[in-house]
C-alpha positions in Angstrom: 13.3 -54.3 5.1 13.2 -51.0 6.4 11.0 -48.6 4.8 12.6 -45.9 3.3 12.0 -42.4 5.2 11.9 -39.3 3.2 13.5 -36.9 5.4 15.6 -35.1 2.9 12.4 -34.0 0.9 10.1 -33.2 4.1 13.5 -30.9 5.1 13.9 -29.1 1.7 9.9 -28.7 1.4 10.0 -27.1 5.0 13.5 -25.2 4.2 11.5 -23.4 0.8 8.6 -22.7 2.8 10.2 -20.9 4.8 12.3 -19.0 2.2 9.2 -18.6 0.0 7.8 -16.6 3.1 10.3 -14.4 3.6 10.5 -13.9 0.0 6.8 -12.7 0.0 7.4 -10.6 3.1 10.1 -8.7 1.3 7.9 -8.3 -2.0 5.1 -6.8 0.1 7.3 -4.7 2.3 9.2 -3.5 -0.8 6.2 -3.0 -2.9 4.7 -0.8 0.1 7.6 1.4 0.0 7.7 2.1 -3.8 3.6 2.8 -3.4 4.8 5.6 -0.6 7.5 6.8 -2.6 5.6 7.1 -5.9 2.5 8.6 -3.8 5.2 11.4 -2.2 6.5 11.9 -5.4 3.5 12.8 -7.1 2.5 15.0 -4.3 5.5 17.0 -4.2 6.1 17.2 -7.7 2.6 18.6 -8.4 3.2 21.5 -5.6 6.9 22.1 -7.2 5.7 22.4 -11.0 3.0 24.2 -10.1 5.6 26.5 -8.3 7.9 26.8 -11.1 5.5 27.6 -13.7 4.1 30.7 -11.0 7.9 32.0 -10.7 8.6 31.8 -15.0 5.6 33.9 -15.3 6.2 36.2 -12.6 9.9 36.7 -14.1 8.2 37.1 -17.5 6.6 40.2 -16.3 9.8 42.3 -16.0 10.8 41.0 -19.4 13.3 38.0 -18.5 12.9 34.9 -20.2 13.3 31.5 -18.3 12.8 28.0 -19.5 11.3 25.6 -17.5 11.6 21.7 -17.7 9.2 19.8 -17.7 8.1 22.1 -20.7 4.2 23.4 -20.2 3.0 21.4 -23.2 3.8 18.4 -21.2 1.9 18.8 -18.0 -0.4 21.9 -18.7 -3.8 22.3 -20.3 -4.9 26.0 -20.9 -7.8 27.8 -20.7 -6.1 31.1 -21.2 -2.3 31.2 -21.7 -0.3 31.4 -19.7 -2.0 32.1 -16.2 -5.7 30.0 -16.5 -4.6 26.5 -16.6 -4.8 23.0 -14.7 -3.0 20.0 -15.0 -3.5 17.5 -17.7 -5.5 14.5 -16.3 -3.1 12.3 -17.9 0.3 13.8 -16.5 2.7 11.4 -14.9 3.9 13.1 -11.7 5.8 10.0 -10.4 7.8 9.9 -13.4 9.3 13.6 -13.0 12.8 13.2 -11.4 14.1 16.5 -12.3 12.3 20.2 -12.4 14.1 23.4 -13.2 13.9 27.2 -14.4 17.0 28.0 -16.7 17.7 31.6 -17.2 17.9 32.7 -20.9 19.1 36.2 -20.2 22.4 36.8 -22.7 24.2 39.6 -20.4 26.1 39.5 -17.2 27.3 35.9 -17.9 23.4 34.9 -16.6 22.6 32.5 -19.6 22.4 28.9 -17.9 22.1 30.2 -14.1 19.4 27.7 -13.0 17.3 26.7 -10.3 17.1 22.7 -10.4 15.2 20.4 -8.1 16.1 16.8 -8.5 15.6 13.4 -6.8 18.5 11.0 -5.9 19.3 8.2 -3.5 21.8 7.5 -0.7 22.0 3.4 0.1 18.6 3.3 -1.4 17.3 6.0 0.8 15.6 8.5 -1.5 16.6 11.9 -1.3 15.0 15.3 -2.6 17.6 18.2 -3.6 17.3 22.0 -4.6 20.4 23.4 -6.1 21.2 26.9 -7.8 24.1 26.3 -10.4 25.7 29.3 -12.1 28.1 30.4 -14.8 31.3 31.1 -13.5 33.3 31.6 -16.7 34.7 29.9 -19.6 38.2 28.0 -20.0 39.6 26.4 -22.8 40.6 23.0 -22.9 43.4 21.3 -25.2 40.9 18.5 -26.6 37.5 20.0 -26.0 37.9 23.5 -26.8 35.8 26.0 -24.6 33.7 25.0 -22.1 31.7 27.2 -19.3 32.5 26.5 -16.0 29.4 26.1 -13.4 29.3 26.2 -9.9 26.6 25.3 -7.6 25.2 26.0 -4.4 22.8 23.7 -2.4 19.7 25.2 -1.0 17.6 22.5 0.2 18.8 18.9 0.7 16.1 16.3 2.6 15.4 12.5 2.9 12.2 12.2 1.2 10.7 10.3 4.3 11.4 13.9 6.2 10.7 16.4 3.5 9.0 19.7 4.7 7.2 21.6 2.1 7.0 24.7 4.2 10.8 24.6 4.8 11.1 23.6 1.1 8.9 27.3 0.3 11.1 29.1 2.4 14.1 28.2 0.8 12.5 28.6 -2.5 11.2 32.0 -1.9 14.7 33.1 -0.5 16.3 32.3 -3.8 13.7 33.6 -6.2 13.7 37.1 -4.1 17.5 37.2 -4.4 17.3 36.0 -8.3 14.4 38.6 -9.1 15.8 41.4 -7.1 19.5 40.9 -9.3 17.4 41.1 -12.4 15.3 44.3 -11.3 18.6 46.3 -10.5 20.8 44.6 -13.5 23.2 43.4 -11.0 23.8 39.6 -11.0 26.4 40.0 -8.4 23.2 40.3 -5.8 22.5 36.9 -6.4 25.8 35.3 -6.3 26.9 37.1 -3.4 23.3 36.1 -1.2 23.9 32.3 -2.6 27.4 32.6 -1.4 26.6 33.8 2.0 23.7 31.4 2.6 24.1 28.5 1.0 27.0 25.3 0.8 29.0 25.3 -2.3 28.0 21.8 -4.3 29.8 20.6 -7.3 31.6 22.4 -10.0 31.1 20.9 -13.5 31.9 21.7 -17.0 29.4 22.4 -20.1 
């Protein structure tokens, strides 16, 4: 009697060993990618949150109220409010997916004008985008009532892997200067005209 050969089992084990090695390699690669993304987000968010807080305080010196998200109670520990502070040790920077400043001025249609930084993905590639949203007016919808219509300008847009902080700061400063001057001169058109001249239109939405 010819002994039974266990070829099938050996092949199955060999097949799974190769698959298992490939799965392990992909797990390691993806884990490394996630660690790199989280490190980048932590570094970038730490800088941007600090930048936006400084901008908010500069606007407050000319009595312009901006609201910020995340709020200072989340990320800051103060020695003397609002200028002497440091980041809370436990603050989770990598969990932040949006940072924004929102104008609360109730004249010239400024309420809701906002500078936003957000993360998004295209085909699993993470991007960072900075936009300026502004209210274009109101419209009455039959079933929803009055809604405010917002336009948007894309100020900065970059894959996270190619993020350039100097370029980001250049764009941030450009918009902040126009925004600030428009308040000093009490003329919102200065800001809107500047944005229309220099930046591409983004989406339109209602609130």
